[in-house]
Backbone bond lengths (Angstrom), bond angles and torsions (degrees), N, CA, C in turn:
res aa  C-N    CA-C-N  psi(-1)  N-CA   C-N-CA  omega(-1)  CA-C   N-CA-C  phi
1 M - - - 1.545 - - 1.576 101.43 -
2 L 1.343 117.68 -48.26 1.463 114.40 -172.84 1.551 111.98 -65.44
3 T 1.375 113.34 -28.39 1.413 116.86 178.56 1.555 112.81 -63.25
4 F 1.224 114.39 -46.52 1.526 121.38 179.06 1.607 107.73 -63.76
5 L 1.261 118.00 -45.10 1.485 116.41 178.06 1.490 109.09 -62.50
6 T 1.308 125.03 -39.92 1.432 125.94 178.73 1.496 110.02 -62.89
7 H 1.278 117.13 -43.67 1.585 121.79 175.04 1.512 108.67 -54.59
8 I 1.350 116.43 -50.94 1.343 119.26 -169.44 1.678 106.54 -72.78
9 E 1.251 116.60 -34.95 1.492 116.56 173.83 1.526 112.62 -59.32
10 H 1.454 113.50 -45.70 1.480 118.65 -179.86 1.537 112.00 -57.91
11 I 1.268 116.95 -44.10 1.546 119.54 179.48 1.402 110.45 -64.99
12 A 1.363 122.40 -43.08 1.398 126.28 176.65 1.521 112.12 -57.23
13 H 1.357 109.01 -45.76 1.523 113.25 177.91 1.542 114.26 -61.08
14 Y 1.428 113.40 -49.16 1.440 117.87 -179.78 1.594 110.93 -55.21
15 L 1.406 114.55 -43.85 1.413 114.75 -179.59 1.471 111.10 -60.05
16 Y 1.262 112.77 -50.44 1.542 112.17 -177.82 1.533 116.99 -60.64
17 A 1.416 110.66 -41.03 1.526 113.58 177.54 1.467 110.14 -64.59
18 F 1.336 125.12 -41.62 1.383 125.95 179.87 1.513 111.39 -62.15
19 A 1.371 118.75 -47.45 1.400 122.03 -174.78 1.567 105.87 -71.16
20 S 1.304 129.01 -32.84 1.348 132.57 -179.63 1.541 112.11 -69.05
21 K 1.448 111.54 -43.61 1.386 117.83 -178.55 1.512 114.84 -64.11
22 H 1.422 115.42 -38.70 1.431 123.76 179.11 1.485 114.91 -90.95
23 H 1.365 112.41 -5.30 1.575 111.32 176.79 1.503 109.01 62.47
24 L 1.318 117.90 45.49 1.451 118.20 -175.16 1.494 110.37 -83.65
25 K 1.403 112.66 135.43 1.476 120.54 167.36 1.509 108.05 -98.66
26 L 1.376 113.91 112.57 1.482 114.65 -170.23 1.528 110.62 -82.34
27 H 1.313 115.13 150.80 1.527 119.80 176.34 1.538 101.92 -67.63
28 S 1.403 109.94 157.77 1.423 119.34 -179.64 1.551 114.95 -58.26
29 R 1.388 114.06 -35.95 1.455 113.09 -178.14 1.534 113.59 -76.70
30 T 1.305 116.30 -26.92 1.490 118.37 167.05 1.509 111.35 -66.38
31 R 1.230 124.85 -37.14 1.540 127.81 -175.56 1.535 96.83 -69.29
32 V 1.382 123.12 -48.59 1.448 119.13 -174.06 1.552 112.27 -62.98
33 L 1.345 116.46 -39.94 1.520 117.66 177.63 1.531 109.81 -63.41
34 L 1.353 116.11 -40.76 1.435 117.23 179.04 1.581 110.24 -61.73
35 G 1.237 117.54 -36.34 1.524 125.75 177.14 1.503 105.46 -61.49
36 D 1.397 115.78 -45.85 1.520 117.61 179.79 1.500 113.34 -59.74
37 A 1.464 111.02 -42.54 1.481 113.18 175.38 1.445 113.51 -61.06
38 Q 1.381 119.83 -38.29 1.550 113.84 174.06 1.556 113.85 -66.25
39 A 1.358 115.33 -35.64 1.415 113.94 174.61 1.560 115.73 -61.04
40 Q 1.421 112.98 -37.15 1.466 119.72 179.26 1.598 108.16 -66.96
41 F 1.254 115.28 -37.98 1.498 116.64 179.42 1.480 109.74 -72.41
42 D 1.368 125.13 -22.53 1.422 126.07 177.84 1.580 104.04 -75.96
43 L 1.384 121.92 -32.76 1.367 123.05 172.79 1.425 112.86 -64.09
44 F 1.352 114.83 -41.55 1.523 120.16 173.11 1.528 115.56 -57.09
45 Y 1.339 106.18 -48.28 1.609 112.55 179.98 1.543 106.74 -63.11
46 N 1.332 122.28 -48.40 1.406 116.71 -172.91 1.557 110.18 -72.52
47 A 1.376 119.49 -32.49 1.454 119.33 176.23 1.518 108.78 -53.53
48 Y 1.430 118.26 -45.29 1.431 116.91 -176.94 1.587 112.92 -72.40
49 Y 1.259 116.85 -42.95 1.419 116.01 -177.20 1.486 119.60 -77.08
50 Q 1.357 110.02 -26.35 1.565 117.44 176.33 1.507 109.85 -94.07
51 K 1.370 115.69 -1.48 1.481 114.88 -174.88 1.381 116.06 50.85
52 N 1.325 118.32 50.32 1.480 126.58 -167.18 1.559 110.06 -115.10
53 I 1.364 117.16 104.27 1.397 125.51 179.73 1.625 109.95 -63.80
54 A 1.348 112.85 -37.58 1.457 115.77 -178.30 1.556 111.44 -57.56
55 L 1.374 116.88 -38.66 1.483 119.47 179.81 1.520 113.19 -64.00
56 I 1.412 113.17 -36.05 1.496 118.76 177.20 1.476 112.92 -64.92
57 H 1.488 111.08 -42.64 1.524 114.29 176.56 1.569 111.14 -63.42
58 K 1.279 115.12 -31.29 1.545 116.20 -179.75 1.486 110.97 -70.76
59 I 1.287 118.42 -37.01 1.364 123.36 178.36 1.596 109.62 -66.48
60 N 1.327 116.23 -49.52 1.477 122.33 173.02 1.596 117.61 -55.84
61 N 1.313 106.76 -34.12 1.507 114.54 -178.81 1.535 111.44 -77.71
62 L 1.190 116.37 -20.73 1.505 125.25 179.38 1.581 106.19 -86.93
63 R 1.246 117.64 -12.17 1.600 113.19 -175.37 1.561 115.67 -55.42
64 E 1.224 113.36 -47.95 1.544 115.93 -178.85 1.469 107.14 -60.54
65 E 1.367 127.21 -47.54 1.293 136.82 -173.70 1.726 108.69 -53.48
66 Y 1.260 108.70 -43.72 1.501 114.93 -175.27 1.568 111.89 -98.96
67 Q 1.171 115.24 -53.91 1.573 120.59 -177.14 1.531 110.62 -58.85
68 F 1.368 114.51 -46.55 1.512 116.82 -172.11 1.538 110.82 -114.25
69 G 1.354 116.32 13.73 1.414 123.05 -179.49 1.529 112.21 -123.54
70 K 1.407 108.56 -96.10 1.446 116.23 -173.08 1.610 115.25 -64.14
71 C 1.310 118.63 -29.54 1.435 118.05 177.39 1.636 108.26 -74.81
72 L 1.227 117.57 -41.62 1.537 120.26 -178.62 1.584 105.64 -65.15
73 D 1.450 115.02 -43.40 1.490 112.91 174.67 1.439 119.42 -56.31
74 L 1.379 109.15 -40.81 1.493 113.88 -179.76 1.645 112.20 -70.37
75 L 1.292 119.82 -35.55 1.391 122.28 172.80 1.522 110.50 -62.60
76 E 1.271 125.87 -31.64 1.341 125.98 174.87 1.549 115.94 -74.93
77 Q 1.296 113.02 -36.78 1.460 124.33 -177.25 1.603 112.69 -71.56
78 V 1.277 118.93 -47.86 1.365 120.70 -165.88 1.599 109.80 -87.23
79 K 1.315 111.98 160.75 1.463 118.53 -179.00 1.497 117.97 -123.33
80 G 1.288 116.52 162.88 1.536 115.78 173.88 1.463 114.20 68.58
81 R 1.177 112.63 -144.76 1.545 124.61 -177.81 1.491 113.68 -66.63
82 E 1.431 117.70 -17.16 1.382 120.90 178.84 1.434 112.40 -74.50
83 V 1.411 118.08 -20.50 1.529 121.84 173.75 1.584 107.10 -59.83
84 I 1.326 114.59 -36.73 1.533 116.00 -179.35 1.501 109.92 -71.24
85 I 1.216 123.78 -36.01 1.448 126.48 171.81 1.475 112.31 -62.29
86 A 1.362 117.77 -43.28 1.444 124.99 177.04 1.485 112.23 -61.30
87 S 1.300 115.59 -35.79 1.501 128.58 177.61 1.582 107.66 -63.51
88 Y 1.351 113.03 -49.38 1.464 117.71 -179.64 1.493 112.07 -65.82
89 I 1.289 120.33 -37.81 1.428 125.39 174.55 1.541 112.72 -57.80
90 R 1.283 110.78 -48.94 1.531 117.41 176.56 1.444 113.45 -52.09
91 E 1.413 110.97 -49.02 1.464 119.22 177.89 1.541 115.61 -59.12
92 L 1.401 116.10 -37.85 1.405 120.46 169.02 1.389 114.80 -56.28
93 F 1.401 119.76 -50.71 1.540 116.38 174.54 1.412 112.82 -56.69
94 R 1.387 118.81 -44.78 1.530 118.18 -173.88 1.484 109.22 -63.95
95 L 1.392 118.77 -41.98 1.381 116.25 -177.34 1.523 116.06 -69.24
96 I 1.317 113.47 -33.19 1.522 119.07 173.14 1.503 112.44 -59.36
97 Q 1.287 116.91 -49.73 1.451 127.68 -179.99 1.473 108.06 -60.94
98 V 1.378 123.83 -49.77 1.354 123.93 -178.44 1.565 111.39 -71.68
99 G 1.282 114.77 -27.70 1.496 117.43 178.21 1.467 113.61 -66.50
100 T 1.365 118.25 -15.99 1.510 119.58 178.50 1.447 112.11 -65.85
101 S 1.382 117.68 -23.07 1.493 119.02 -174.93 1.553 113.50 -54.33
102 P 1.413 123.10 -51.21 1.423 116.77 172.25 1.338 120.04 -60.53
103 I 1.290 123.27 -33.27 1.377 126.46 -179.35 1.634 108.53 -65.37
104 L 1.289 114.90 -46.91 1.441 126.74 179.27 1.538 107.57 -58.08
105 S 1.353 114.12 -52.52 1.488 119.06 175.93 1.362 116.56 -50.17
106 E 1.347 113.83 -52.91 1.546 118.56 173.61 1.476 118.61 -52.82
107 L 1.413 110.66 -43.52 1.520 111.35 -177.24 1.525 109.59 -72.42
108 V 1.367 117.99 -33.83 1.359 120.00 -171.48 1.628 106.14 -70.15
109 D 1.374 110.15 -41.12 1.527 116.65 179.19 1.585 110.59 -65.67
110 K 1.226 121.38 -26.78 1.436 127.00 -177.85 1.580 103.11 -78.25
111 Q 1.253 116.92 -44.10 1.536 116.93 177.82 1.548 112.86 -67.07
112 A 1.311 117.71 -38.54 1.365 121.22 174.53 1.472 111.05 -60.70
113 E 1.337 122.56 -44.26 1.451 125.71 -179.41 1.476 108.87 -66.50
114 E 1.373 119.33 -37.38 1.509 120.30 178.24 1.563 110.93 -67.27
115 T 1.426 115.06 -33.72 1.436 115.95 -178.58 1.544 111.41 -73.96
116 R 1.218 116.25 -26.81 1.562 119.56 175.07 1.439 117.00 -70.74
117 R 1.305 114.01 -20.83 1.594 124.78 -179.18 1.537 107.23 -70.93
């Protein structure tokens, strides 16, 4: 779990550092997608602390919409250095989705243990 959080933090840091260094003014659709990534991280956070499998399923069900839809659309629409920001945003979505695996594993193991009792 810590590994995934560290990877997510690194990408968020790289995104911020790049945008700050180049004084980028992001297009509105890039800002919206970045807000969606924050919302998805909130789901990830709540899934872990609330031990909520439904939130993990929600993140995984949104995978196609973001990974192969909105993020790719943004990459095709923006230009210049904003493409780099869009790629970081797509990586955030990917890492959040992949990071649900250890949470799900922990919850499934707990359910299996409770079933054996």
